N, CA and C atoms of all chains as a GROMACS GRO file, in nm:
protein
  633
    1MET      N    1  13.440   6.600   4.924
    1MET     CA    2  13.528   6.673   4.833
    1MET      C    3  13.621   6.765   4.911
    2PHE      N    4  13.564   6.837   5.009
    2PHE     CA    5  13.643   6.927   5.091
    2PHE      C    6  13.747   6.849   5.171
    3CYS      N    7  13.703   6.731   5.218
    3CYS     CA    8  13.792   6.644   5.294
    3CYS      C    9  13.912   6.601   5.210
    4LYS      N   10  13.885   6.569   5.082
    4LYS     CA   11  13.992   6.528   4.991
    4LYS      C   12  14.087   6.644   4.968
    5LEU      N   13  14.030   6.764   4.954
    5LEU     CA   14  14.112   6.884   4.927
    5LEU      C   15  14.203   6.917   5.044
    6THR      N   16  14.148   6.907   5.166
    6THR     CA   17  14.226   6.946   5.283
    6THR      C   18  14.344   6.854   5.310
    7LYS      N   19  14.352   6.742   5.234
    7LYS     CA   20  14.468   6.654   5.248
    7LYS      C   21  14.593   6.723   5.194
    8HIS      N   22  14.573   6.813   5.097
    8HIS     CA   23  14.686   6.882   5.035
    8HIS      C   24  14.719   7.009   5.112
    9LYS      N   25  14.850   7.026   5.135
    9LYS     CA   26  14.894   7.142   5.214
    9LYS      C   27  14.868   7.274   5.140
   10TRP      N   28  14.880   7.272   5.007
   10TRP     CA   29  14.866   7.396   4.929
   10TRP      C   30  14.727   7.459   4.943
   11VAL      N   31  14.627   7.377   4.977
   11VAL     CA   32  14.490   7.429   4.992
   11VAL      C   33  14.485   7.540   5.097
   12TRP      N   34  14.565   7.523   5.203
   12TRP     CA   35  14.563   7.621   5.312
   12TRP      C   36  14.630   7.751   5.270
   13HIS      N   37  14.726   7.742   5.177
   13HIS     CA   38  14.786   7.864   5.122
   13HIS      C   39  14.681   7.940   5.039
   14VAL      N   40  14.600   7.863   4.964
   14VAL     CA   41  14.492   7.923   4.884
   14VAL      C   42  14.391   7.990   4.978
   15PHE      N   43  14.360   7.922   5.088
   15PHE     CA   44  14.269   7.978   5.189
   15PHE      C   45  14.322   8.113   5.238
   16LEU      N   46  14.452   8.114   5.268
   16LEU     CA   47  14.517   8.234   5.320
   16LEU      C   48  14.507   8.348   5.219
   17VAL      N   49  14.536   8.318   5.092
   17VAL     CA   50  14.532   8.421   4.987
   17VAL      C   51  14.389   8.474   4.970
   18ILE      N   52  14.292   8.382   4.962
   18ILE     CA   53  14.150   8.423   4.947
   18ILE      C   54  14.110   8.509   5.067
   19GLY      N   55  14.152   8.467   5.186
   19GLY     CA   56  14.121   8.541   5.308
   19GLY      C   57  14.175   8.682   5.305
   20ILE      N   58  14.301   8.696   5.262
   20ILE     CA   59  14.365   8.828   5.257
   20ILE      C   60  14.293   8.917   5.153
   21ILE      N   61  14.258   8.857   5.038
   21ILE     CA   62  14.186   8.934   4.934
   21ILE      C   63  14.050   8.981   4.988
   22ALA      N   64  13.978   8.888   5.054
   22ALA     CA   65  13.846   8.923   5.109
   22ALA      C   66  13.858   9.030   5.217
   23LEU      N   67  13.963   9.017   5.300
   23LEU     CA   68  13.988   9.116   5.406
   23LEU      C   69  14.013   9.253   5.345
   24ALA      N   70  14.101   9.256   5.243
   24ALA     CA   71  14.135   9.383   5.176
   24ALA      C   72  14.010   9.446   5.115
   25LEU      N   73  13.928   9.359   5.052
   25LEU     CA   74  13.804   9.406   4.991
   25LEU      C   75  13.710   9.463   5.098
   26GLY      N   76  13.702   9.394   5.209
   26GLY     CA   77  13.616   9.437   5.319
   26GLY      C   78  13.660   9.569   5.380
   27ILE      N   79  13.792   9.590   5.388
   27ILE     CA   80  13.844   9.713   5.450
   27ILE      C   81  13.841   9.830   5.349
   28LEU      N   82  13.892   9.802   5.227
   28LEU     CA   83  13.905   9.910   5.130
   28LEU      C   84  13.776   9.939   5.052
   29GLY      N   85  13.691   9.836   5.039
   29GLY     CA   86  13.568   9.849   4.961
   29GLY      C   87  13.483   9.970   4.996
   30PRO      N   88  13.445   9.987   5.126
   30PRO     CA   89  13.358  10.101   5.162
   30PRO      C   90  13.422  10.236   5.133
   31LYS      N   91  13.559  10.240   5.135
   31LYS     CA   92  13.627  10.368   5.110
   31LYS      C   93  13.627  10.403   4.961
   32ILE      N   94  13.633  10.297   4.877
   32ILE     CA   95  13.638  10.320   4.732
   32ILE      C   96  13.498  10.341   4.675
   33ILE      N   97  13.406  10.252   4.716
   33ILE     CA   98  13.270  10.259   4.661
   33ILE      C   99  13.183  10.351   4.747
   34GLN      N  100  13.131  10.453   4.684
   34GLN     CA  101  13.040  10.544   4.755
   34GLN      C  102  12.897  10.493   4.736
   35ASN      N  103  12.834  10.459   4.844
   35ASN     CA  104  12.700  10.402   4.835
   35ASN      C  105  12.609  10.461   4.942
   36GLU      N  106  12.503  10.526   4.898
   36GLU     CA  107  12.416  10.594   4.994
   36GLU      C  108  12.326  10.498   5.072
   37GLN      N  109  12.287  10.390   5.004
   37GLN     CA  110  12.194  10.296   5.069
   37GLN      C  111  12.262  10.205   5.172
   38GLN      N  112  12.391  10.205   5.173
   38GLN     CA  113  12.472  10.130   5.270
   38GLN      C  114  12.463   9.979   5.260
   39ASN      N  115  12.391   9.930   5.159
   39ASN     CA  116  12.385   9.784   5.147
   39ASN      C  117  12.519   9.726   5.102
   40LEU      N  118  12.593   9.804   5.020
   40LEU     CA  119  12.726   9.759   4.978
   40LEU      C  120  12.823   9.760   5.097
   41ASP      N  121  12.802   9.855   5.188
   41ASP     CA  122  12.886   9.858   5.309
   41ASP      C  123  12.866   9.729   5.389
   42MET      N  124  12.740   9.686   5.396
   42MET     CA  125  12.711   9.562   5.467
   42MET      C  126  12.775   9.442   5.398
   43LEU      N  127  12.770   9.447   5.264
   43LEU     CA  128  12.831   9.339   5.185
   43LEU      C  129  12.982   9.335   5.212
   44MET      N  130  13.043   9.452   5.217
   44MET     CA  131  13.187   9.460   5.245
   44MET      C  132  13.217   9.408   5.386
   45GLY      N  133  13.124   9.434   5.477
   45GLY     CA  134  13.135   9.381   5.613
   45GLY      C  135  13.136   9.230   5.613
   46MET      N  136  13.052   9.173   5.524
   46MET     CA  137  13.047   9.027   5.512
   46MET      C  138  13.179   8.974   5.455
   47PHE      N  139  13.233   9.047   5.356
   47PHE     CA  140  13.364   9.010   5.301
   47PHE      C  141  13.471   9.014   5.409
   48PHE      N  142  13.462   9.116   5.494
   48PHE     CA  143  13.558   9.131   5.603
   48PHE      C  144  13.551   9.009   5.697
   49GLY      N  145  13.427   8.971   5.733
   49GLY     CA  146  13.407   8.854   5.820
   49GLY      C  147  13.461   8.728   5.757
   50LEU      N  148  13.429   8.711   5.628
   50LEU     CA  149  13.476   8.593   5.554
   50LEU      C  150  13.629   8.592   5.547
   51GLY      N  151  13.684   8.710   5.526
   51GLY     CA  152  13.830   8.724   5.519
   51GLY      C  153  13.896   8.683   5.648
   52ILE      N  154  13.837   8.725   5.760
   52ILE     CA  155  13.893   8.689   5.892
   52ILE      C  156  13.891   8.538   5.910
   53VAL      N  157  13.777   8.475   5.875
   53VAL     CA  158  13.764   8.329   5.891
   53VAL      C  159  13.869   8.257   5.804
   54PHE      N  160  13.876   8.293   5.677
   54PHE     CA  161  13.970   8.226   5.585
   54PHE      C  162  14.115   8.251   5.625
   55THR      N  163  14.146   8.377   5.661
   55THR     CA  164  14.286   8.409   5.699
   55THR      C  165  14.325   8.332   5.824
   56THR      N  166  14.234   8.328   5.922
   56THR     CA  167  14.265   8.257   6.047
   56THR      C  168  14.285   8.108   6.020
   57MET      N  169  14.189   8.048   5.946
   57MET     CA  170  14.200   7.904   5.917
   57MET      C  171  14.328   7.873   5.840
   58GLY      N  172  14.350   7.948   5.732
   58GLY     CA  173  14.467   7.927   5.648
   58GLY      C  174  14.596   7.952   5.724
   59GLY      N  175  14.598   8.065   5.799
   59GLY     CA  176  14.718   8.103   5.874
   59GLY      C  177  14.756   7.998   5.977
   60ILE      N  178  14.657   7.954   6.054
   60ILE     CA  179  14.684   7.854   6.158
   60ILE      C  180  14.741   7.726   6.096
   61LYS      N  181  14.678   7.681   5.987
   61LYS     CA  182  14.724   7.557   5.923
   61LYS      C  183  14.864   7.571   5.863
   62VAL      N  184  14.890   7.685   5.797
   62VAL     CA  185  15.021   7.705   5.734
   62VAL      C  186  15.131   7.708   5.841
   63ILE      N  187  15.106   7.781   5.951
   63ILE     CA  188  15.205   7.787   6.061
   63ILE      C  189  15.223   7.648   6.122
   64LYS      N  190  15.109   7.581   6.140
   64LYS     CA  191  15.112   7.446   6.201
   64LYS      C  192  15.197   7.350   6.118
   65TYR      N  193  15.176   7.352   5.984
   65TYR     CA  194  15.251   7.261   5.898
   65TYR      C  195  15.400   7.293   5.895
   66ARG      N  196  15.437   7.420   5.924
   66ARG     CA  197  15.579   7.457   5.926
   66ARG      C  198  15.645   7.411   6.055
   67ARG      N  199  15.568   7.414   6.165
   67ARG     CA  200  15.626   7.384   6.297
   67ARG      C  201  15.614   7.236   6.335
   68ILE      N  202  15.515   7.169   6.284
   68ILE     CA  203  15.483   7.032   6.325
   68ILE      C  204  15.595   6.934   6.286
   69SER      N  205  15.617   6.834   6.372
   69SER     CA  206  15.718   6.733   6.340
   69SER      C  207  15.664   6.639   6.233
   70SER      N  208  15.756   6.574   6.160
   70SER     CA  209  15.713   6.486   6.049
   70SER      C  210  15.628   6.370   6.100
   71GLU      N  211  15.657   6.326   6.224
   71GLU     CA  212  15.580   6.215   6.282
   71GLU      C  213  15.434   6.256   6.306
   72LYS      N  214  15.419   6.377   6.363
   72LYS     CA  215  15.284   6.428   6.391
   72LYS      C  216  15.209   6.456   6.261
   73LEU      N  217  15.284   6.505   6.163
   73LEU     CA  218  15.224   6.535   6.033
   73LEU      C  219  15.171   6.407   5.968
   74LYS      N  220  15.250   6.302   5.979
   74LYS     CA  221  15.212   6.172   5.923
   74LYS      C  222  15.084   6.123   5.991
   75ARG      N  223  15.081   6.141   6.127
   75ARG     CA  224  14.964   6.097   6.203
   75ARG      C  225  14.839   6.176   6.160
   76GLU      N  226  14.860   6.305   6.136
   76GLU     CA  227  14.748   6.389   6.094
   76GLU      C  228  14.698   6.347   5.955
   77GLU      N  229  14.793   6.315   5.867
   77GLU     CA  230  14.756   6.269   5.732
   77GLU      C  231  14.677   6.139   5.739
   78ILE      N  232  14.719   6.051   5.831
   78ILE     CA  233  14.648   5.923   5.849
   78ILE      C  234  14.506   5.949   5.898
   79GLU      N  235  14.493   6.042   5.995
   79GLU     CA  236  14.361   6.077   6.048
   79GLU      C  237  14.268   6.127   5.937
   80LEU      N  238  14.328   6.208   5.846
   80LEU     CA  239  14.248   6.265   5.737
   80LEU      C  240  14.208   6.162   5.633
   81SER      N  241  14.298   6.066   5.608
   81SER     CA  242  14.268   5.967   5.503
   81SER      C  243  14.206   5.839   5.558
   82ASP      N  244  14.190   5.833   5.690
   82ASP     CA  245  14.132   5.714   5.754
   82ASP      C  246  13.990   5.688   5.701
   83GLU      N  247  13.967   5.565   5.652
   83GLU     CA  248  13.838   5.538   5.586
   83GLU      C  249  13.718   5.550   5.680
   84ARG      N  250  13.739   5.516   5.808
   84ARG     CA  251  13.627   5.529   5.903
   84ARG      C  252  13.595   5.676   5.926
   85ASN      N  253  13.699   5.758   5.942
   85ASN     CA  254  13.678   5.902   5.960
   85ASN      C  255  13.605   5.962   5.841
   86ILE      N  256  13.643   5.917   5.720
   86ILE     CA  257  13.578   5.968   5.599
   86ILE      C  258  13.430   5.927   5.598
   87GLN      N  259  13.403   5.804   5.638
   87GLN     CA  260  13.263   5.757   5.642
   87GLN      C  261  13.182   5.836   5.744
   88ILE      N  262  13.244   5.864   5.859
   88ILE     CA  263  13.176   5.942   5.964
   88ILE      C  264  13.142   6.081   5.911
   89LEU      N  265  13.242   6.141   5.844
   89LEU     CA  266  13.223   6.276   5.789
   89LEU      C  267  13.112   6.277   5.684
   90ARG      N  268  13.110   6.174   5.599
   90ARG     CA  269  13.006   6.165   5.495
   90ARG      C  270  12.868   6.151   5.557
   91ALA      N  271  12.858   6.067   5.661
   91ALA     CA  272  12.729   6.047   5.728
   91ALA      C  273  12.683   6.178   5.792
   92ALA      N  274  12.778   6.248   5.858
   92ALA     CA  275  12.746   6.375   5.924
   92ALA      C  276  12.703   6.478   5.819
   93ASN      N  277  12.772   6.478   5.706
   93ASN     CA  278  12.738   6.571   5.598
   93ASN      C  279  12.598   6.546   5.543
   94SER      N  280  12.561   6.418   5.531
   94SER     CA  281  12.428   6.388   5.477
   94SER      C  282  12.319   6.432   5.575
   95VAL      N  283  12.348   6.420   5.705
   95VAL     CA  284  12.252   6.467   5.807
   95VAL      C  285  12.239   6.620   5.797
   96ALA      N  286  12.355   6.687   5.785
   96ALA     CA  287  12.355   6.834   5.775
   96ALA      C  288  12.282   6.879   5.649
   97ASN      N  289  12.301   6.804   5.540
   97ASN     CA  290  12.237   6.836   5.413
   97ASN      C  291  12.085   6.824   5.423
   98ALA      N  292  12.039   6.716   5.486
   98ALA     CA  293  11.895   6.696   5.504
   98ALA      C  294  11.838   6.807   5.593
   99SER      N  295  11.914   6.843   5.696
   99SER     CA  296  11.869   6.950   5.786
   99SER      C  297  11.859   7.082   5.712
  100ALA      N  298  11.957   7.108   5.624
  100ALA     CA  299  11.957   7.234   5.548
  100ALA      C  300  11.831   7.245   5.461
  101THR      N  301  11.792   7.133   5.400
  101THR     CA  302  11.670   7.133   5.317
  101THR      C  303  11.549   7.169   5.402
  102ILE      N  304  11.540   7.106   5.520
  102ILE     CA  305  11.427   7.133   5.610
  102ILE      C  306  11.428   7.280   5.653
  103ILE      N  307  11.548   7.332   5.683
  103ILE     CA  308  11.561   7.473   5.725
  103ILE      C  309  11.515   7.567   5.614
  104PHE      N  310  11.552   7.535   5.488
  104PHE     CA  311  11.509   7.618   5.375
  104PHE      C  312  11.356   7.620   5.365
  105VAL      N  313  11.292   7.505   5.384
  105VAL     CA  314  11.146   7.497   5.377
  105VAL      C  315  11.084   7.583   5.488
  106ILE      N  316  11.136   7.567   5.610
  106ILE     CA  317  11.084   7.645   5.724
  106ILE      C  318  11.101   7.794   5.698
  107MET      N  319  11.224   7.829   5.647
  107MET     CA  320  11.252   7.971   5.617
  107MET      C  321  11.152   8.027   5.515
  108ALA      N  322  11.124   7.947   5.410
  108ALA     CA  323  11.030   7.991   5.306
  108ALA      C  324  10.893   8.019   5.368
  109PHE      N  325  10.846   7.928   5.457
  109PHE     CA  326  10.716   7.947   5.522
  109PHE      C  327  10.717   8.072   5.610
  110ILE      N  328  10.825   8.091   5.686
  110ILE     CA  329  10.834   8.208   5.775
  110ILE      C  330  10.833   8.337   5.692
  111PHE      N  331  10.910   8.338   5.583
  111PHE     CA  332  10.916   8.458   5.498
  111PHE      C  333  10.780   8.491   5.437
  112VAL      N  334  10.708   8.387   5.392
  112VAL     CA  335  10.575   8.411   5.333
  112VAL      C  336  10.481   8.466   5.441
  113THR      N  337  10.488   8.407   5.562
  113THR     CA  338  10.405   8.454   5.673
  113THR      C  339  10.432   8.601   5.704
  114LEU      N  340  10.560   8.640   5.698
  114LEU     CA  341  10.597   8.779   5.728
  114LEU      C  342  10.581   8.872   5.608
  115ASN      N  343  10.534   8.814   5.497
  115ASN     CA  344  10.513   8.889   5.373
  115ASN      C  345  10.645   8.935   5.308
  116TYR      N  346  10.753   8.861   5.337
  116TYR     CA  347  10.881   8.888   5.272
  116TYR      C  348  10.888   8.798   5.148
  117ILE      N  349  10.828   8.842   5.039
  117ILE     CA  350  10.815   8.754   4.922
  117ILE      C  351  10.949   8.724   4.856
  118VAL      N  352  11.033   8.828   4.839
  118VAL     CA  353  11.163   8.806   4.772
  118VAL      C  354  11.250   8.706   4.850
  119PRO      N  355  11.271   8.728   4.981
  119PRO     CA  356  11.349   8.627   5.055
  119PRO      C  357  11.287   8.487   5.048
  120ALA      N  358  11.150   8.481   5.045
  120ALA     CA  359  11.083   8.351   5.036
  120ALA      C  360  11.120   8.282   4.906
  121PHE      N  361  11.119   8.359   4.796
  121PHE     CA  362  11.157   8.301   4.666
  121PHE      C  363  11.304   8.258   4.666
  122ILE      N  364  11.388   8.338   4.732
  122ILE     CA  365  11.531   8.302   4.739
  122ILE      C  366  11.548   8.169   4.814
  123ALA      N  367  11.474   8.154   4.926
  123ALA     CA  368  11.483   8.030   5.004
  123ALA      C  369  11.434   7.911   4.923
  124ILE      N  370  11.321   7.929   4.852
  124ILE     CA  371  11.267   7.820   4.769
  124ILE      C  372  11.366   7.789   4.655
  125GLY      N  373  11.420   7.896   4.596
  125GLY     CA  374  11.518   7.878   4.488
  125GLY      C  375  11.639   7.800   4.534
  126ALA      N  376  11.689   7.837   4.652
  126ALA     CA  377  11.807   7.768   4.707
  126ALA      C  378  11.776   7.620   4.728
  127MET      N  379  11.654   7.592   4.776
  127MET     CA  380  11.613   7.454   4.800
  127MET      C  381  11.606   7.376   4.668
  128LEU      N  382  11.550   7.442   4.565
  128LEU     CA  383  11.540   7.376   4.434
  128LEU      C  384  11.678   7.351   4.374
  129ILE      N  385  11.768   7.451   4.389
  129ILE     CA  386  11.905   7.434   4.338
  129ILE      C  387  11.974   7.317   4.409
  130GLN      N  388  11.952   7.310   4.540
  130GLN     CA  389  12.011   7.202   4.618
  130GLN      C  390  11.962   7.065   4.568
  131SER      N  391  11.830   7.056   4.543
  131SER     CA  392  11.773   6.930   4.493
  131SER      C  393  11.828   6.897   4.354
  132LEU      N  394  11.843   7.001   4.272
  132LEU     CA  395  11.896   6.983   4.137
  132LEU      C  396  12.041   6.932   4.142
  133ILE      N  397  12.120   6.993   4.230
  133ILE     CA  398  12.260   6.949   4.246
  133ILE      C  399  12.265   6.803   4.291
  134LEU      N  400  12.173   6.768   4.381
  134LEU     CA  401  12.167   6.629   4.429
  134LEU      C  402  12.142   6.532   4.313
  135LEU      N  403  12.045   6.568   4.227
  135LEU     CA  404  12.011   6.482   4.113
  135LEU      C  405  12.129   6.470   4.016
  136ILE      N  406  12.193   6.584   3.986
  136ILE     CA  407  12.307   6.584   3.892
  136ILE      C  408  12.422   6.502   3.951
  137ALA      N  409  12.451   6.527   4.079
  137ALA     CA  410  12.562   6.456   4.145
  137ALA      C  411  12.536   6.305   4.145
  138LYS      N  412  12.409   6.268   4.172
  138LYS     CA  413  12.371   6.125   4.176
  138LYS      C  414  12.394   6.061   4.039
  139ARG      N  415  12.355   6.136   3.935
  139ARG     CA  416  12.369   6.086   3.798
  139ARG      C  417  12.517   6.067   3.762
  140GLN      N  418  12.597   6.167   3.798
  140GLN     CA  419  12.740   6.162   3.769
  140GLN      C  420  12.808   6.046   3.843
  141MET      N  421  12.773   6.031   3.970
  141MET     CA  422  12.830   5.924   4.053
  141MET      C  423  12.791   5.788   3.996
  142ASN      N  424  12.664   5.781   3.948
  142ASN     CA  425  12.613   5.657   3.889
  142ASN      C  426  12.694   5.617   3.767
  143LYS      N  427  12.734   5.717   3.688
  143LYS     CA  428  12.814   5.690   3.569
  143LYS      C  429  12.953   5.641   3.607
  144ARG      N  430  13.007   5.700   3.714
  144ARG     CA  431  13.144   5.668   3.756
  144ARG      C  432  13.154   5.530   3.817
  145MET      N  433  13.049   5.489   3.893
  145MET     CA  434  13.058   5.362   3.966
  145MET      C  435  12.992   5.246   3.890
  146VAL      N  436  12.938   4.102   5.975
  146VAL     CA  437  13.069   4.038   5.960
  146VAL      C  438  13.140   4.036   6.095
  147LYS      N  439  13.174   3.916   6.138
  147LYS     CA  440  13.250   3.905   6.263
  147LYS      C  441  13.398   3.895   6.227
  148ASN      N  442  13.483   3.920   6.324
  148ASN     CA  443  13.626   3.906   6.294
  148ASN      C  444  13.706   3.857   6.414
  149ARG      N  445  13.826   3.807   6.384
  149ARG     CA  446  13.913   3.754   6.490
  149ARG      C  447  14.033   3.846   6.511
  150LEU      N  448  14.013   3.972   6.476
  150LEU     CA  449  14.124   4.068   6.481
  150LEU      C  450  14.191   4.076   6.618
  151GLU      N  451  14.110   4.099   6.719
  151GLU     CA  452  14.164   4.118   6.855
  151GLU      C  453  14.243   3.995   6.898
  152GLU      N  454  14.182   3.879   6.871
  152GLU     CA  455  14.245   3.752   6.909
  152GLU      C  456  14.381   3.736   6.840
  153ILE      N  457  14.383   3.759   6.709
  153ILE     CA  458  14.508   3.743   6.632
  153ILE      C  459  14.611   3.847   6.674
  154ARG      N  460  14.565   3.969   6.693
  154ARG     CA  461  14.657   4.077   6.732
  154ARG      C  462  14.722   4.047   6.866
  155LYS      N  463  14.641   3.999   6.961
  155LYS     CA  464  14.694   3.968   7.095
  155LYS      C  465  14.788   3.848   7.092
  156GLN      N  466  14.753   3.751   7.007
  156GLN     CA  467  14.840   3.633   6.991
  156GLN      C  468  14.980   3.675   6.947
  157ARG      N  469  14.984   3.773   6.860
  157ARG     CA  470  15.113   3.819   6.804
  157ARG      C  471  15.176   3.933   6.883
  158GLU      N  472  15.113   3.967   6.995
  158GLU     CA  473  15.162   4.070   7.087
  158GLU      C  474  15.187   4.204   7.016
  159ILE      N  475  15.086   4.245   6.941
  159ILE     CA  476  15.094   4.373   6.870
  159ILE      C  477  14.993   4.467   6.934
  160SER      N  478  15.033   4.591   6.956
  160SER     CA  479  14.938   4.689   7.013
  160SER      C  480  14.851   4.746   6.902
  161GLN      N  481  14.738   4.803   6.945
  161GLN     CA  482  14.646   4.865   6.846
  161GLN      C  483  14.717   4.978   6.772
  162GLN      N  484  14.798   5.052   6.847
  162GLN     CA  485  14.870   5.166   6.789
  162GLN      C  486  14.968   5.119   6.681
  163GLU      N  487  15.042   5.013   6.711
  163GLU     CA  488  15.140   4.960   6.613
  163GLU      C  489  15.068   4.914   6.486
  164MET      N  490  14.957   4.846   6.508
  164MET     CA  491  14.881   4.796   6.394
  164MET      C  492  14.824   4.910   6.311
  165ALA      N  493  14.775   5.013   6.382
  165ALA     CA  494  14.718   5.129   6.313
  165ALA      C  495  14.824   5.198   6.227
  166ILE      N  496  14.944   5.214   6.281
  166ILE     CA  497  15.053   5.279   6.206
  166ILE      C  498  15.089   5.196   6.083
  167ALA      N  499  15.099   5.064   6.102
  167ALA     CA  500  15.136   4.977   5.989
  167ALA      C  501  15.031   4.979   5.878
  168LEU      N  502  14.904   4.988   5.918
  168LEU     CA  503  14.796   4.984   5.818
  168LEU      C  504  14.756   5.124   5.770
  169GLU      N  505  14.819   5.225   5.830
  169GLU     CA  506  14.789   5.366   5.797
  169GLU      C  507  14.642   5.401   5.818
  170VAL      N  508  14.592   5.360   5.934
  170VAL     CA  509  14.458   5.399   5.977
  170VAL      C  510  14.468   5.451   6.120
  171SER      N  511  14.360   5.508   6.171
  171SER     CA  512  14.365   5.559   6.308
  171SER      C  513  14.349   5.443   6.407
  172ARG      N  514  14.393   5.466   6.531
  172ARG     CA  515  14.382   5.363   6.634
  172ARG      C  516  14.234   5.334   6.663
  173GLN      N  517  14.152   5.440   6.654
  173GLN     CA  518  14.008   5.424   6.677
  173GLN      C  519  13.946   5.327   6.576
  174THR      N  520  13.998   5.328   6.454
  174THR     CA  521  13.946   5.237   6.351
  174THR      C  522  13.974   5.092   6.391
  175ILE      N  523  14.096   5.068   6.440
  175ILE     CA  524  14.130   4.931   6.484
  175ILE      C  525  14.038   4.890   6.598
  176SER      N  526  14.018   4.983   6.693
  176SER     CA  527  13.931   4.954   6.807
  176SER      C  528  13.789   4.924   6.760
  177SER      N  529  13.737   5.005   6.668
  177SER     CA  530  13.600   4.983   6.617
  177SER      C  531  13.588   4.852   6.541
  178LEU      N  532  13.694   4.818   6.467
  178LEU     CA  533  13.693   4.690   6.393
  178LEU      C  534  13.686   4.574   6.491
  179GLU      N  535  13.767   4.582   6.594
  179GLU     CA  536  13.772   4.473   6.693
  179GLU      C  537  13.639   4.458   6.767
  180ASN      N  538  13.575   4.571   6.793
  180ASN     CA  539  13.446   4.566   6.865
  180ASN      C  540  13.330   4.529   6.774
  181GLY      N  541  13.356   4.523   6.644
  181GLY     CA  542  13.251   4.488   6.548
  181GLY      C  543  13.158   4.604   6.516
  182ARG      N  544  13.199   4.725   6.558
  182ARG     CA  545  13.114   4.842   6.529
  182ARG      C  546  13.133   4.889   6.386
  183TYR      N  547  13.244   4.852   6.327
  183TYR     CA  548  13.275   4.900   6.192
  183TYR      C  549  13.327   4.786   6.105
  184ASN      N  550  13.273   4.777   5.984
  184ASN     CA  551  13.322   4.676   5.889
  184ASN      C  552  13.418   4.742   5.791
  185PRO      N  553  13.534   4.681   5.768
  185PRO     CA  554  13.633   4.747   5.682
  185PRO      C  555  13.596   4.741   5.535
  186SER      N  556  13.657   4.831   5.459
  186SER     CA  557  13.641   4.825   5.314
  186SER      C  558  13.721   4.704   5.266
  187ILE      N  559  13.696   4.664   5.142
  187ILE     CA  560  13.767   4.547   5.089
  187ILE      C  561  13.919   4.573   5.086
  188VAL      N  562  13.957   4.698   5.059
  188VAL     CA  563  14.100   4.733   5.054
  188VAL      C  564  14.164   4.715   5.192
  189LEU      N  565  14.094   4.766   5.295
  189LEU     CA  566  14.149   4.754   5.431
  189LEU      C  567  14.151   4.607   5.474
  190ALA      N  568  14.048   4.532   5.435
  190ALA     CA  569  14.044   4.389   5.469
  190ALA      C  570  14.165   4.318   5.409
  191PHE      N  571  14.199   4.350   5.284
  191PHE     CA  572  14.316   4.291   5.219
  191PHE      C  573  14.445   4.332   5.291
  192LYS      N  574  14.452   4.461   5.328
  192LYS     CA  575  14.571   4.512   5.399
  192LYS      C  576  14.591   4.437   5.531
  193ILE      N  577  14.478   4.417   5.603
  193ILE     CA  578  14.484   4.347   5.732
  193ILE      C  579  14.531   4.202   5.710
  194ALA      N  580  14.472   4.138   5.608
  194ALA     CA  581  14.508   3.998   5.578
  194ALA      C  582  14.657   3.988   5.544
  195ARG      N  583  14.706   4.080   5.464
  195ARG     CA  584  14.849   4.080   5.427
  195ARG      C  585  14.937   4.107   5.549
  196TYR      N  586  14.889   4.198   5.634
  196TYR     CA  587  14.966   4.234   5.754
  196TYR      C  588  14.987   4.112   5.843
  197PHE      N  589  14.885   4.030   5.856
  197PHE     CA  590  14.895   3.911   5.940
  197PHE      C  591  14.941   3.788   5.861
  198ASP      N  592  14.961   3.806   5.731
  198ASP     CA  593  15.000   3.697   5.642
  198ASP      C  594  14.898   3.582   5.648
  199MET      N  595  14.773   3.620   5.639
  199MET     CA  596  14.664   3.521   5.644
  199MET      C  597  14.566   3.554   5.531
  200SER      N  598  14.466   3.468   5.514
  200SER     CA  599  14.365   3.500   5.414
  200SER      C  600  14.253   3.581   5.481
  201ILE      N  601  14.176   3.651   5.400
  201ILE     CA  602  14.067   3.732   5.456
  201ILE      C  603  13.968   3.644   5.533
  202GLU      N  604  13.940   3.526   5.476
  202GLU     CA  605  13.842   3.436   5.539
  202GLU      C  606  13.887   3.386   5.677
  203GLU      N  607  14.018   3.385   5.696
  203GLU     CA  608  14.068   3.340   5.826
  203GLU      C  609  14.048   3.448   5.934
  204ILE      N  610  14.036   3.571   5.890
  204ILE     CA  611  14.020   3.682   5.986
  204ILE      C  612  13.874   3.727   5.997
  205PHE      N  613  13.809   3.740   5.882
  205PHE     CA  614  13.670   3.788   5.881
  205PHE      C  615  13.573   3.674   5.852
  206ILE      N  616  13.468   3.669   5.933
  206ILE     CA  617  13.368   3.562   5.917
  206ILE      C  618  13.235   3.625   5.878
  207TYR      N  619  13.189   3.589   5.760
  207TYR     CA  620  13.062   3.645   5.714
  207TYR      C  621  12.946   3.557   5.761
  208GLU      N  622  12.852   3.618   5.830
  208GLU     CA  623  12.736   3.544   5.878
  208GLU      C  624  12.611   3.604   5.817
  209GLU      N  625  12.535   3.520   5.744
  209GLU     CA  626  12.414   3.572   5.681
  209GLU      C  627  12.307   3.601   5.785
  210GLU      N  628  12.235   3.713   5.762
  210GLU     CA  629  12.125   3.747   5.855
  210GLU      C  630  12.006   3.656   5.828
  211ILE      N  631  11.943   3.608   5.936
  211ILE     CA  632  11.827   3.518   5.919
  211ILE      C  633  11.699   3.600   5.928
   0.00000   0.00000   0.00000
């Protein structure tokens, strides 16, 4: 899905806008919200990090698409829509997905061992949601094909 | 699925790059097809057949596994 989206140039403008919003939230958030426990400050720090990633990715792509020659752009579009590349990406994604499930299970066991019950439930919950999404997606794909 | 891509392409003196541009795929895809590491989708198989003005069966040979 992400691969299909990145074919469109406008996606990178959206990335840039989201990045700038997240950056602004990360910088201005701690100044506006007064929080003694500092957990919101950490959250704003995460927004700041996310903002940097999105702004950099979006910015680089937007500048690249403005400067790149039409021939190179065409070649890049071909690379993105190439059926073998898409198959490779799908195979890599399925490996990453399987690994993520295993990591969630390991995390749940580690959290229980350390007596971190809430994080353990979050890890198990994430794993269950992932399995649920897989079942729903499979069902939807089955209807389409 | 075996194919005669390399043979036909060389007969017609076409480079992998030229073929890749015409078929709108990457050069690596052409290379993988020729080496038999990758089997094309039915759409790409049709595109290749049209590009060479041949039938799919003339380019791709299906061999059943024993």
